[in-house]
N, C-alpha and C positions, 0 to 999 in steps of 0.2 A: 329591544330593551333586554331581553332575556339572554341573548347572545353576549351582551356587554357584560352582564351580570356572571355569566358562565367563564367568559374571559377573565374577567377579576378575580374570580374565585380560583381558576387554574393557575394565576400568577402568584397567589398567595400558598398554594399547597407545599408541604415540606418539599425543599428541593427543586422547587419549580425554576428557580433561577439558573440552577446549575445544569451541568450536562446529564442528561438523562436519557436511558433507552427508550426509544420511541417504535421500537419494534414489537409488533403484536402477536408475532408467531412463536414457534417453538424456539427455546433457549438454543445457543450454540453448543453447550455438552449433548442436548438431546438430538441436535441435528446430526452430530459427528457419530454418536453411538448407534443411533438408527442407521446413518447411511453405512457405516462401517459393517453393521451386522448384514445389511442388504447385499453389500460388496461381496462378503466373505461367503455368503451363502450361494451367490451366482458363481463365484470361482469354484466352489464345491460341487454344484450341480454340473457345472459345464465340465469339469474333470472327470464326473462320474458317467455323464451322457455322451460326452464327446460331441456335442451340439454346437458347432460353429456360429449358429445364429444368437448365441448368448455372448459372443466376445464384444460385439459394440456395447454392449450393457455394461460388461467389465470395464472397457476402456472409459466410457463416459463416467460410470461411479467413481471410478479409481482416480480419475483425472480432475473431477470437479469436487470431490469431497472435502479435501483439506482446504483448499482456496475458498469455497462457500463458506466452510465454518470460520476461518479467520476472518472472513469479510462480516459475516453475522457479529463476531466479537467485536471487531473495530466499529462497526455502525454504532454499537451500544454507547461508544465513548465521543460520539459526535454530537455537535449541536443540532438543535431541531432544523437549522437550514439545510442540512444533508438530509433529503427526504428518500424514502425507498425508492422513488421512481429515479432520482439521480444515481442512487448506489447501483441499481441494476443496469441503467445506461453506462455507468463506468465501468463496470464489470464486463458486460457484452460487448458493447460498442467500442470502450476502449480497448479491451482485450483482443478483439478481431482486428480493428485498426493498427493496433502494435504489430500482430502477427504478420498482416500483409504488408505494413510498410517494411519491416524489418526483412520479409522474405523478397521483396522486390530490390531493395537496396544492397543487400548482401549477394544477390544473384549477379547484379549489375556492377559493383565495385569489388566484389572478392572473387572474380574468376580464376585467379592466379594466387595459390595460397603462398604466404610469405610468415617472416618471423613477425609481422605486425598483423597477423590475421586476428589473433585473440583481442587485442586492442580496438581493432576496426570493428569487429563484432560488438564489444562492449559500448564503444561510441554511437554505433548504429542503433542498436537495439534501446538502449538509454534514450536516445533522442526521439526515436518514434512514440516511445511510451509518453515522454514528455509532451511532444506535440499534441497526441491523442488527449492528455489531461488537460493541457492548456485549451484545446477545443470544447471539451466538454464542461471545463469551469469558466468560459466566456460568460461575461455579464451576470455573474453571481450577485445577489443584492450586497452581501459584504464578504470579506476574506478573514481567516484567521489561519495561523500556522498550524494549530490542533485539525481543523477541518481539510486542509491540504494534506496533512499526512494520512488522515483515513482516506480521503478521496484517491490520494495516490497509491497508498497500499491496496486499494481497490482495483484499479487500474493494472497495477504490477501482478496481482493474483490472478485477474482475468487473463492477462497475458500468459502467465504460468499455465494455467488450467489448459488453454487451447494449446500451447506449446506440448505440454505433457501428454495430451491426447495424440498428437502426431508421432512424438517418440515411441509411444506405446504401440500405436499402428505399425509403426517402421520395425519395432521389435518382434512384431508377430510372423514377419516373413524371413525365413533364412533358408541356406542351402539345403536343408534336410526336411523343408516343409514348414508347416505352420507351427510355430512354438508357442502354445499357452504359458507355458513356465516364464518365458522371455517377457510377455506381456506383463505378468504379475509382478516378476522382479522390477521392471521397470516402473510399474505403478508406485511400488512400495518406495523404492530409492526416491523418486521424485516426489511423492507425498510426503518423506521425512525433510527433504531438501528445500522445498517450495517456500516455506515461510520465511526461511532466513536468505531467501535469494531475491527474486524479482519484488516480492511484496515489501521487503525492507528497503530496497534501493531507490523504487519509486514513490515509496513513502517519504524517504529524505529529500528527494526532488521536490514532492509536492509540498512539503512543509516551508523549502526554500522559496518555492514560486508564491505560495500565500502569503507567507512573510513580507516578501517584497511588495505585495498588492496592499497589505493591510492598513497603510498609512494613505494610500492613493486612492483606494476604491476601484482600481483596475489593475490588470495584469500586465505586467512590464518586465523585460529581461534586464538584469542587474548583473554586475560583476560577482555578488555573491551566489546568485542563482548559476551563473557560469562556473564558479569554482565548484561548488557542490555537484555540478554535472559532471565535471571532470573526475572528483573524487569516486562517484559512484560508477563511471565506467572503468576507472583502474580497478575497483572491487569486482566488478563484472569480468573484466578481462582476467584477472588473476584467478577467478573462479573457474573460469572456461580452461585457463592453461594449467591448471593444477595437475591434470592428469600427465600431460607432457612434461612438466617440472619433475613430477615424481618418477618418470620413466629415467631421465638423465641423472637423478640423484642416486636410483637404484644401480645404474651402471657404474656411477663413480665410485660407490662403495662397495660393488660385488663383482666388479667386471673381471674377465679373463682375456688374455692376450688374443684368444681366437675370436672372442665376441667382437673385440674392436676391430679386427681384420676385416670381419663380416659386415661390420657397419660401415667401413671405409669402403668396401667394395660395393656398396649400395644396396645391400640386403638386410633382411631382419633375421637377426641371430636367433637361436634357440635360447629359451630362458630356462632356468632351473626353478623347482618348486620354490625354493629358498627365495629366489628372487621376485616370485610372483607375490609372497606374502609380504616381502619387504616394499613392494609397490604398492600394494593395498593399504598398507599402514600408512605409509608417507602420503597417498594420494587423499586419505581420509583426514590425515593431520592438517594438511595443507586448506582442505575445504572447511575443516573445523575452526583454522586460525581465521580464514577468509570471514567466514560467517560470523563467528564472535566478534570481530572488528566491526562488522555492519550492524550488528546488533547493539553494540556497545555506543555506537554513533545514532543510532535511532533512538535509544533509551535518552541518551544526553539532550538530543534535539526535542524528544516528546516531553521531558521534564522543564525544559526552557518554555517550549509552547504552551503548556498547561499553566505555569508559574507566571507567565508574562500577562494573561488576561484570564481572570476567574470570573466568569459570568455569575451573576446573582449578587455579587459583592455590592457594597455602597460606592465603592469607587472603582472605577476602571480607566485605564490610560489608553488613548488611542494617538497613534503617530499620525497626525493630520497635517501638519504644517511643512512647507516645502523646505524649512532648512533643517528640519529634523526636532523642531520642537515640540512640545506635547500639550494637547488640550485635555484637561481632567474635568470630566463631569462627574458631580456629586448628586446623586438622587436620593431622596428620602425612600424608605421602604413604604409600600401601600399598607393601610389598616391591617391588622392580623385577623380579626373576625369579619372581614367583607362578605366572605361567604355565608354567614349566618344572618344577614340582613335581608331585607325585601328586594326584589328587583330593582325597583325605582331607586331606593337610597343607595343600593351597590352600585347603579350607574353612575349617579352624582358624585358618589365618594371616589369611584374610579377615575372620574374625569377630573375632580380636584386633584387628586394624587399625581395624575398625568401632567397636568398644567404645573403643578409645583416642582415635578422633576423637570419639566423643559425649561423653567424659568431660571434655575440655578444652574449655571455655566461659568466657569472661570477661563478666561484665555489668557495665557501669559506670552506677552509679545513685547520684548524689550523692556521687560518690568512693568507693565501697563496692564493691569487687570481691571476688567469690566463685567457687568451683570447685563446679560441680554434678556429682555423678556419678550417673547412672541406672544402675537395676538391670540387671545383664547376665545373661541366662539362655542358658546351652550346652548 
């Protein structure tokens, strides 16, 4: 009986029906500031002592700090159905499955580089992340576009974290020996770019996937989901190809006849300092434009997802019929002072409120409306 009363009291708490943070640990700013301080301290100590045993700590902290911070932030905007266990599973399991699947497919299908390599990488990596998200979201109690975007961002950020760790590890080894500076530069660059890359792309896919399932209560492949998959894969491909595009744009703007002759002979020409600076600027401009486009799409989709269904309001719409019609369930709010009553009275009032809520249901089917009263057992 006390449990029923507690549940009733929680339901009437301020903002109880709304999306609320259900993370009891440190806030995301505290996690970011604390993690950044630890990473900087580890880098400084490693440079001072030249202790190579600290390099794995630098790689792990630097690769996971920004993704974990953004996951905690996204988690605070999810519905209670997205539990910490699901978030952890999506980040770790989804990230690892995505990296493994992408590695296997890219090694098998991209043995010979071609003009379509960047597009192929985008299609493969977004497909494996979507498959991992589909597996992790299978048989959820319900689906909403907002929860799909949160869970999708978590899978994408997990993928980015493990991928960044691999890039940082590879940057360690150079022809001149171990390069700690290369590791640090890679970690900083990946940390800046991670939030507007994999996290945004998979969030868009997750929102589309959950939106398609919200009225059917099961995951399904739709034309809209496929369309968003193509859009995200193109964004990914453009992101990866930005370096190559910047090279050709630099040559078109500043080339010399000798450089073109060397290129036609199949060799890499010697570049000038001016060309290096132009290439860097163009590369960052292309990355910025691609990232900005992805973020704008994400914001638009997020606003639509949050506006479509507002939990806790008196009325919410659910796409439930097979022909796209809507069921509108209008439920009265529970008593405001239920938390102040006795346990027995609170339980009885909560049961009455729940029964009244279930009684009032208007179904629109060909202009005919009816009231359905389910049996109530007290």
